[in-house]
C-alpha positions as CSV (number, residue, x, y, z in Angstrom):
1,M,19.1,21.6,-13.7
2,I,20.6,19.3,-16.2
3,V,18.5,16.3,-17.4
4,A,20.6,13.5,-19.0
5,G,19.7,9.9,-20.0
6,Q,20.9,6.5,-21.4
7,V,18.9,3.9,-23.5
8,R,20.2,0.2,-23.0
9,Q,18.7,-1.7,-25.8
10,G,17.5,-5.3,-24.9
11,A,18.6,-5.1,-21.2
12,Y,16.3,-6.3,-18.6
13,Y,16.5,-6.3,-14.8
14,D,13.7,-7.0,-12.2
15,S,12.1,-4.1,-10.6
16,V,13.7,-4.5,-7.1
17,T,17.1,-4.2,-8.9
18,L,16.1,-1.1,-10.7
19,M,14.6,0.6,-7.7
20,R,17.6,0.0,-5.8
21,V,19.9,1.3,-8.4
22,G,17.7,4.4,-9.0
23,K,17.9,5.1,-5.3
24,E,21.8,4.9,-5.3
25,L,21.9,7.1,-8.3
26,A,19.7,9.8,-6.7
27,G,21.8,9.7,-3.6
28,L,25.0,10.8,-5.4
29,N,26.5,14.2,-5.0
30,G,24.9,16.9,-7.2
31,V,22.1,14.5,-8.3
32,A,18.5,15.9,-7.4
33,D,16.6,12.9,-8.8
34,A,17.2,9.7,-10.9
35,A,15.1,6.7,-12.2
36,V,16.1,3.6,-13.9
37,V,13.1,1.8,-15.6
38,M,11.9,-0.2,-18.6
39,G,11.0,1.8,-21.6
40,T,7.2,1.3,-21.6
41,K,5.1,4.1,-22.8
42,S,3.5,4.4,-19.3
43,N,6.9,4.7,-17.8
44,Q,8.0,7.3,-20.2
45,A,4.9,9.4,-19.4
46,I,5.8,9.1,-15.8
47,L,9.3,10.2,-16.5
48,N,8.0,13.1,-18.5
49,S,5.7,14.3,-15.6
50,S,8.6,14.0,-13.3
51,G,10.9,16.1,-15.5
52,L,13.1,13.2,-16.2
53,L,12.4,12.4,-19.8
54,A,15.6,13.3,-21.6
55,A,15.3,13.8,-25.4
56,Q,17.3,10.5,-26.0
57,L,14.6,8.5,-24.0
58,K,11.5,9.4,-26.0
59,E,12.2,6.7,-28.9
60,A,12.8,3.7,-26.6
61,T,10.7,0.6,-26.8
62,D,9.4,-1.7,-24.0
63,T,12.4,-3.9,-24.0
64,D,14.9,-1.1,-23.5
65,L,16.3,0.0,-20.2
66,L,16.1,3.8,-19.5
67,V,18.4,5.6,-17.2
68,A,17.3,9.1,-16.3
69,V,19.2,11.6,-14.2
70,K,18.3,15.2,-13.1
71,A,21.6,16.9,-11.8
72,E,22.9,20.2,-10.7
73,T,25.6,20.4,-13.3
74,Q,26.7,18.4,-16.4
75,T,29.7,17.1,-14.6
76,A,27.4,15.5,-12.0
77,A,24.9,14.1,-14.5
78,D,27.9,12.5,-16.5
79,A,29.5,11.0,-13.2
80,A,26.1,9.5,-12.4
81,L,25.7,7.9,-15.8
82,A,29.2,6.6,-15.6
83,V,28.6,4.4,-12.6
84,V,25.4,2.8,-13.8
85,D,27.0,-0.3,-15.0
86,R,28.8,-0.9,-11.7
87,L,25.7,-0.3,-9.7
88,L,23.7,-2.7,-11.8
89,K,26.4,-5.4,-11.5
90,H,26.6,-5.0,-7.7
91,A,22.8,-5.1,-7.4
92,V,22.5,-8.5,-9.2
93,K,25.1,-10.3,-7.4
94,N,23.7,-13.4,-5.8
95,P,23.0,-12.5,-2.0
96,G,22.6,-15.9,-0.9
97,S,25.1,-18.4,0.8
98,R,27.4,-20.4,-1.2
99,G,25.8,-23.5,-2.6
100,E,22.3,-22.2,-2.2
101,T,20.0,-23.4,-5.0
102,R,18.2,-20.8,-6.9
103,P,15.9,-22.1,-9.7
104,T,15.6,-20.1,-12.7
105,S,12.4,-21.6,-14.1
106,L,9.1,-22.9,-12.8
107,D,10.1,-26.4,-13.7
108,G,13.3,-25.9,-11.8
109,A,11.4,-24.6,-8.8
110,L,9.0,-27.6,-8.8
111,H,11.9,-30.0,-9.1
112,V,13.3,-28.5,-5.8
113,M,9.8,-28.1,-4.1
114,P,7.5,-30.9,-5.8
115,D,4.9,-30.6,-3.1
116,A,4.5,-26.9,-3.6
117,N,0.9,-25.9,-4.3
118,L,1.4,-22.1,-4.8
119,V,3.6,-19.9,-6.7
120,L,4.3,-16.2,-6.2
121,I,5.1,-14.4,-9.5
122,S,7.0,-11.1,-9.7
123,V,8.3,-10.4,-13.3
124,A,7.6,-7.9,-15.9
125,G,4.0,-7.5,-16.7
126,R,4.4,-8.5,-20.3
127,Y,5.7,-11.9,-19.2
128,A,3.7,-12.5,-15.9
129,G,0.5,-13.6,-17.5
130,D,2.2,-16.4,-19.3
131,E,4.2,-17.6,-16.3
132,A,1.0,-17.5,-14.4
133,M,-0.8,-19.8,-17.0
134,R,2.1,-22.1,-16.8
135,A,1.7,-22.4,-13.0
136,L,-2.1,-23.0,-13.3
137,E,-1.6,-25.7,-15.9
138,H,0.8,-27.4,-13.3
139,G,-2.1,-27.3,-10.7
140,L,-0.8,-24.3,-8.7
141,H,-2.4,-21.5,-7.0
142,V,-1.0,-18.3,-8.2
143,M,-0.2,-15.1,-6.4
144,L,0.4,-12.5,-9.2
145,F,2.6,-9.7,-7.7
146,S,3.4,-8.1,-11.0
147,D,1.2,-5.3,-12.4
148,N,0.9,-4.0,-15.9
149,V,-0.8,-7.4,-17.0
150,P,-3.6,-6.8,-19.5
151,V,-7.1,-7.1,-18.2
152,E,-7.9,-9.6,-20.9
153,K,-5.1,-11.7,-19.7
154,E,-6.3,-11.5,-16.2
155,I,-9.8,-12.6,-17.1
156,Q,-8.4,-15.6,-19.2
157,L,-6.3,-16.6,-16.2
158,K,-9.2,-16.4,-13.6
159,K,-11.6,-18.1,-15.8
160,F,-9.1,-21.0,-16.4
161,A,-8.2,-21.1,-12.7
162,Q,-12.0,-21.3,-11.9
163,K,-12.4,-24.4,-13.9
164,K,-9.5,-26.2,-12.2
165,G,-10.5,-25.1,-8.6
166,L,-7.5,-22.8,-8.2
167,L,-7.0,-19.2,-7.2
168,V,-5.3,-16.3,-9.0
169,M,-4.6,-13.7,-6.5
170,G,-3.7,-10.5,-8.6
171,P,-2.4,-9.1,-10.8
172,D,-1.0,-6.4,-8.6
173,C,-1.8,-8.4,-5.4
174,G,0.7,-7.1,-2.7
175,T,-0.5,-8.8,0.3
176,A,-1.8,-12.4,1.2
177,I,-1.5,-14.6,4.4
178,I,-1.9,-18.3,3.4
179,N,-1.8,-21.0,6.0
180,G,-0.1,-18.7,8.3
181,V,2.5,-17.7,5.9
182,P,2.8,-13.9,5.1
183,L,3.3,-13.4,1.4
184,A,4.8,-10.2,-0.2
185,F,3.9,-7.1,2.0
186,A,2.3,-8.8,4.8
187,N,2.4,-9.0,8.7
188,V,3.1,-11.8,11.2
189,V,-0.4,-12.2,12.8
190,N,-2.0,-14.8,15.0
191,R,-3.7,-17.9,13.6
192,G,-7.3,-17.9,14.2
193,N,-10.9,-18.4,12.9
194,I,-11.3,-15.0,10.9
195,G,-11.0,-15.3,7.2
196,I,-10.3,-12.3,5.1
197,V,-10.9,-11.6,1.3
198,A,-9.6,-8.2,0.3
199,A,-8.9,-6.2,-2.9
200,A,-7.0,-3.7,-0.9
201,G,-3.5,-4.5,0.1
202,T,-3.0,-2.1,3.0
203,G,-6.5,-2.5,3.9
204,L,-5.8,-6.2,4.3
205,Q,-2.7,-5.4,6.4
206,E,-4.8,-3.0,8.6
207,V,-7.6,-5.4,9.6
208,S,-5.5,-8.4,9.9
209,C,-3.1,-6.5,12.3
210,I,-6.0,-5.0,14.3
211,I,-7.5,-8.6,14.6
212,S,-4.2,-10.0,15.8
213,N,-3.5,-7.1,18.3
214,E,-7.0,-7.7,19.8
215,G,-6.1,-11.2,20.6
216,A,-8.0,-12.8,17.8
217,G,-6.4,-14.4,14.6
218,V,-6.6,-15.0,10.9
219,S,-7.2,-18.3,9.2
220,Q,-6.6,-17.3,5.6
221,A,-6.2,-13.7,4.2
222,I,-6.7,-13.8,0.4
223,G,-5.8,-10.9,-1.7
224,T,-7.5,-10.5,-5.1
225,G,-5.9,-7.5,-6.8
226,G,-7.8,-4.2,-6.9
227,R,-9.0,-4.8,-10.5
228,D,-10.8,-7.9,-9.6
229,V,-13.9,-5.9,-8.5
230,K,-14.3,-4.0,-11.6
231,K,-17.0,-4.8,-14.0
232,E,-14.5,-6.3,-16.6
233,V,-13.2,-8.9,-14.3
234,G,-16.4,-9.4,-12.5
235,G,-15.1,-10.3,-8.9
236,L,-13.9,-13.8,-10.2
237,T,-11.2,-14.2,-7.5
238,F,-13.3,-12.4,-4.9
239,M,-16.2,-14.9,-5.4
240,E,-13.8,-18.0,-5.4
241,G,-12.2,-16.5,-2.2
242,L,-15.4,-16.2,-0.4
243,K,-16.6,-19.7,-1.6
244,A,-13.3,-21.1,-0.2
245,L,-13.6,-19.5,3.2
246,A,-17.3,-20.7,3.3
247,K,-16.1,-24.0,3.1
248,D,-13.0,-23.9,5.2
249,K,-13.6,-25.7,8.6
250,N,-11.0,-23.3,10.4
251,T,-12.9,-20.1,9.3
252,Q,-15.9,-19.3,11.5
253,V,-16.3,-15.4,10.5
254,I,-15.5,-13.9,7.1
255,L,-14.3,-10.2,6.6
256,V,-14.6,-8.5,3.3
257,V,-12.5,-5.5,2.4
258,S,-12.6,-3.4,-0.8
259,K,-13.1,-0.2,-2.4
260,P,-16.7,-0.2,-3.8
261,P,-17.1,-2.8,-6.3
262,H,-18.8,-2.1,-9.7
263,P,-22.7,-2.4,-9.2
264,V,-22.9,-5.4,-11.2
265,V,-20.2,-7.0,-9.2
266,L,-21.6,-5.8,-5.9
267,N,-24.8,-7.5,-6.8
268,R,-23.1,-10.8,-7.4
269,L,-21.1,-10.6,-4.2
270,T,-24.3,-9.8,-2.3
271,K,-26.2,-12.7,-3.6
272,L,-23.4,-15.0,-2.7
273,I,-22.8,-13.7,0.7
274,K,-26.5,-14.3,1.6
275,T,-26.0,-18.0,0.9
276,I,-22.9,-18.2,3.3
277,R,-24.0,-19.5,6.6
278,K,-21.0,-18.0,8.5
279,P,-21.2,-14.3,9.7
280,V,-19.8,-12.1,7.0
281,V,-18.6,-8.5,7.8
282,T,-18.4,-6.3,4.7
283,M,-16.3,-3.1,4.4
284,F,-16.5,-1.4,1.1
285,I,-14.4,1.7,1.6
286,G,-16.4,4.8,0.6
287,A,-19.6,3.1,-0.2
288,N,-22.9,4.1,1.2
289,A,-23.0,1.8,4.3
290,K,-26.2,0.2,5.3
291,R,-27.4,0.5,9.0
292,G,-25.1,-1.8,11.0
293,D,-22.2,-2.1,8.5
294,P,-18.8,-0.8,9.6
295,S,-17.9,2.8,8.5
296,T,-14.0,2.2,8.9
297,L,-11.5,-0.5,8.6
298,E,-10.9,-0.4,12.4
299,E,-14.7,-0.8,13.1
300,A,-14.8,-3.6,10.5
301,A,-11.8,-5.6,12.2
302,L,-13.3,-5.1,15.6
303,M,-16.7,-6.3,14.6
304,A,-15.1,-9.4,13.1
305,V,-13.2,-9.9,16.4
306,A,-16.4,-9.6,18.5
307,L,-18.3,-12.1,16.2
308,A,-15.3,-14.7,16.5
309,Q,-15.1,-14.1,20.3
310,G,-18.8,-14.3,20.9
311,K,-19.1,-10.8,22.2
312,K,-21.9,-8.2,21.4
313,L,-21.4,-5.8,18.5
314,D,-22.9,-3.1,20.7
315,D,-19.6,-3.2,22.6
316,V,-17.7,-2.2,19.5
317,A,-20.0,0.9,19.0
318,K,-19.5,1.9,22.7
319,R,-15.7,1.4,22.5
320,L,-15.5,3.6,19.4
321,E,-17.7,6.2,21.0
322,T,-15.2,6.4,24.0
323,T,-12.2,6.6,21.7
324,D,-13.9,9.4,19.8
325,A,-14.4,11.3,23.1
326,E,-10.7,10.9,23.9
327,L,-9.8,12.1,20.4
328,G,-11.9,15.3,21.1
329,W,-9.7,16.2,24.2
330,I,-6.5,15.6,22.2
331,A,-7.8,17.8,19.4
332,K,-8.5,20.6,21.6
333,R,-5.0,20.4,23.1
334,E,-3.2,20.3,19.8
335,A,-5.5,23.1,18.1
336,A,-4.6,25.4,20.9
337,K,-0.9,25.1,20.1
338,R,-1.1,26.2,16.5
339,K,-0.6,29.7,15.4
340,K,-2.9,31.9,13.3
341,G,-3.2,30.9,9.8
342,Q,-2.4,27.1,10.5
343,K,-5.6,25.5,9.3
344,Y,-4.9,22.5,6.9
345,V,-4.1,19.0,7.3
346,R,-1.5,17.3,4.9
347,G,-1.8,13.5,4.7
348,L,1.3,11.8,3.2
349,F,0.5,8.0,2.9
350,S,2.4,5.1,1.8
351,G,-0.8,3.0,1.6
352,G,-3.4,3.7,-1.0
353,T,-6.2,2.3,0.9
354,F,-5.2,4.5,3.8
355,C,-5.3,7.6,1.6
356,A,-8.7,6.7,0.4
357,E,-10.1,6.0,3.9
358,A,-8.6,9.5,5.0
359,Q,-10.5,11.3,2.2
360,I,-13.7,9.5,3.0
361,L,-13.5,10.4,6.8
362,F,-12.3,13.9,6.0
363,S,-15.5,14.5,3.8
364,R,-17.6,14.0,6.9
365,M,-15.6,16.5,9.0
366,I,-13.9,19.2,6.8
367,S,-14.2,20.8,3.4
368,D,-11.7,21.5,0.5
369,V,-10.0,18.1,0.4
370,Y,-7.7,17.4,-2.5
371,S,-5.8,14.3,-3.5
372,N,-3.6,12.8,-6.4
373,A,-5.8,9.8,-6.0
374,P,-9.3,11.3,-5.3
375,A,-11.8,9.2,-3.5
376,G,-15.3,10.1,-2.3
377,Q,-15.9,13.9,-2.6
378,A,-12.1,14.9,-2.8
379,K,-10.9,17.0,-5.7
380,P,-8.0,16.2,-8.0
381,L,-4.7,18.1,-7.3
382,K,-3.3,20.2,-10.0
383,D,0.1,19.3,-9.2
384,S,0.8,16.3,-7.1
385,L,4.0,18.0,-5.8
386,K,2.1,20.9,-4.5
387,S,-0.5,20.8,-1.8
388,Q,-3.9,22.6,-2.0
389,K,-5.7,23.3,1.2
390,N,-6.5,20.0,2.9
391,T,-4.5,17.3,0.9
392,A,-4.2,13.5,1.1
393,I,-1.3,12.2,-1.1
394,D,-0.9,8.7,-2.1
395,L,3.0,8.4,-2.4
396,G,2.5,4.8,-3.7
397,E,1.1,5.9,-7.2
398,D,3.2,5.4,-10.2
399,E,4.1,9.2,-10.4
400,F,6.2,8.8,-7.4
401,T,7.4,5.1,-7.6
402,V,8.7,4.9,-11.1
403,G,12.4,3.9,-10.7
404,R,12.1,4.3,-6.9
405,P,11.4,2.0,-4.1
406,H,7.8,2.1,-2.7
407,P,7.4,4.4,0.3
408,M,7.0,1.6,2.6
409,I,10.6,0.7,1.7
410,D,12.1,3.9,1.2
411,H,11.1,7.0,3.4
412,S,13.3,9.5,1.7
413,L,10.8,11.0,-0.7
414,R,8.2,11.2,2.1
415,N,10.8,12.8,4.6
416,R,11.5,15.6,2.1
417,R,7.8,16.2,1.7
418,I,7.1,16.2,5.5
419,L,9.6,19.0,6.0
420,E,8.3,21.0,3.0
421,E,4.7,20.8,4.5
422,A,5.9,21.7,8.0
423,H,7.6,24.9,6.6
424,D,4.2,25.9,4.9
425,R,2.6,28.4,7.3
426,E,-0.9,27.0,6.5
427,T,-0.1,23.6,7.6
428,A,-1.5,22.7,11.1
429,V,-1.3,18.8,11.0
430,I,0.9,16.3,9.2
431,L,-0.9,12.8,8.9
432,L,1.1,9.8,8.4
433,D,0.8,5.9,8.0
434,V,3.6,3.7,9.1
435,V,3.3,0.2,7.6
436,L,5.4,-2.6,9.2
437,G,5.8,-6.3,8.1
438,Y,7.8,-8.2,5.5
439,G,8.8,-6.1,2.6
440,S,8.5,-2.8,4.5
441,H,11.5,-0.9,5.7
442,P,13.3,-2.8,8.5
443,D,13.7,0.2,11.0
444,P,11.0,3.0,10.0
445,A,11.7,4.7,13.3
446,S,15.2,5.4,12.5
447,E,14.2,7.0,9.2
448,L,11.3,9.1,10.6
449,S,12.3,10.0,14.1
450,G,14.6,12.9,13.2
451,V,12.2,14.3,10.5
452,I,9.2,14.2,12.8
453,R,11.3,15.9,15.7
454,E,12.0,18.8,13.4
455,A,8.5,19.0,11.9
456,R,7.1,18.9,15.4
457,K,8.6,22.3,16.1
458,K,6.1,23.8,13.8
459,V,2.9,21.5,13.3
460,T,1.2,18.6,14.9
461,V,2.3,15.1,13.5
462,V,-0.3,12.4,13.8
463,C,0.4,8.9,12.7
464,S,-0.9,5.4,12.8
465,I,1.2,2.1,12.8
466,T,0.0,-1.0,11.0
467,G,1.9,-3.9,12.4
468,T,2.2,-6.4,15.3
469,D,4.9,-7.0,17.9
470,R,5.8,-10.0,16.2
471,D,6.8,-8.1,12.8
472,P,10.4,-7.8,12.2
473,Q,10.3,-4.2,13.2
474,N,8.1,-4.7,16.4
475,R,5.2,-2.4,16.6
476,S,5.8,-1.4,20.3
477,R,9.4,-0.4,19.7
478,V,8.5,1.6,16.8
479,E,5.7,3.3,18.7
480,V,7.9,4.4,21.6
481,A,10.5,5.7,19.2
482,L,7.9,7.9,17.3
483,R,6.3,9.1,20.5
484,Q,9.7,10.1,21.8
485,A,10.1,12.1,18.6
486,G,6.9,14.0,19.3
487,A,4.6,12.2,17.2
488,I,0.8,11.4,18.4
489,V,0.4,7.7,17.7
490,M,-3.1,6.5,17.2
491,P,-4.3,2.8,17.2
492,S,-5.5,2.9,13.7
493,N,-5.7,4.9,10.5
494,A,-9.3,5.7,11.1
495,A,-8.4,7.1,14.6
496,A,-5.7,9.1,13.2
497,C,-7.7,10.6,10.4
498,K,-10.5,11.5,12.9
499,L,-8.0,13.2,15.1
500,A,-6.5,15.1,12.4
501,G,-9.8,16.2,11.1
502,S,-10.9,17.3,14.5
503,I,-8.0,19.5,14.9
504,I,-8.7,21.1,11.6
505,Q,-12.4,21.6,12.4
506,L,-11.2,23.6,15.6
507,R,-8.9,25.7,13.8
508,G,-11.5,26.5,11.3
509,R,-13.4,28.2,14.1
510,K,-10.6,30.5,15.1
């Protein structure tokens, strides 16, 4: 393979543009892989681990644009580099209608929308913090989609917001639903009386969709960014989000979703929750749950629905017991279909929260679990591109997304991995999450059906769908297509993980 690159000094494009161009370069004849990213040290490290760091890229600075290509021949590499300018120019063309106003600054946007009270910021991390501060100074709530914002800046922003009675959702906040409006990666759900605070993007999507699909609804869904519950930040947005929902007359039940907060932060949250007079369901993924606390995202969402609808929590437990019994029958059927030597599950996730939940559930059912983003008792993979025994891969980690669209948007990387795993003679089950909603791929069934149909000839394919029928993709339509392709579609990520784990348990007894 030939690895070639270019450095464009002082060039800046937004991340969506760069991902789009990187994908187009990777799709050219003779090109095995490509990335177009800013020249930060972290990006260079990821390029290096991906085998894309050409020698001329190593001296680049944060403000340089890096173009990296891995091709079968020098001719193919040169041809790819030669079209970069054309692809960049095409990617930044204004896609809007003629005469559409597109402000280029916060002041310009406020001139167009003087009554706005929230701003969503998605610019390079080195600039995002200052833009967020300007928005707070204008009295605006902030959703900070950008990542790579220094933790010191995050703390400064959140303390300033706290004094002004404002919220800072983020940095790296990918999901929120405010006053019924889905923001960034979010779904179209019913309005209702359940408020959510979450430090887990796909976790928020999962519970909000289950709530809506159960006939209940969401008042507000406040994302905090995953770093908010770490000791340094101290849960500043989480605390303010809880306080806001406690005061909100339209919120009758509160649902909390997060990976385990730092003990200091957990203590603060626990003390605050005890002062709230509304029912609060807490789901700290992977934490040691107290008796009566939910053990999965699905259970947490169903408990919140039961409380909101005045039903008994015991009914939730009975329902899940029935579902588990049904999973047992499906597991026996699928385990019997597999050949000698097929004994491992390979989970390929687009959502980091789903990958973590899978590992937690697997740890209760099977041994030898590995991941590129270990959670619970899972062990770290030596090489993220090569599975070990039972493996759960978070394809949304930086090592997979540098210069590429997120796997919720572009399924090509996961599709290749599905076929690789299906051809591994030790693979019994391939486990997938399919996330719908705004920002996600507009037609995931068309991307996945052919690959699932091919993989299904050799392995069992289990998947869950996070979404609603009101999402642009339509959950029911996607489910029918995936079932027709041969996938077993479960109602939640937890159910899909339990089924996959049960099959592996049975295969281990062979």
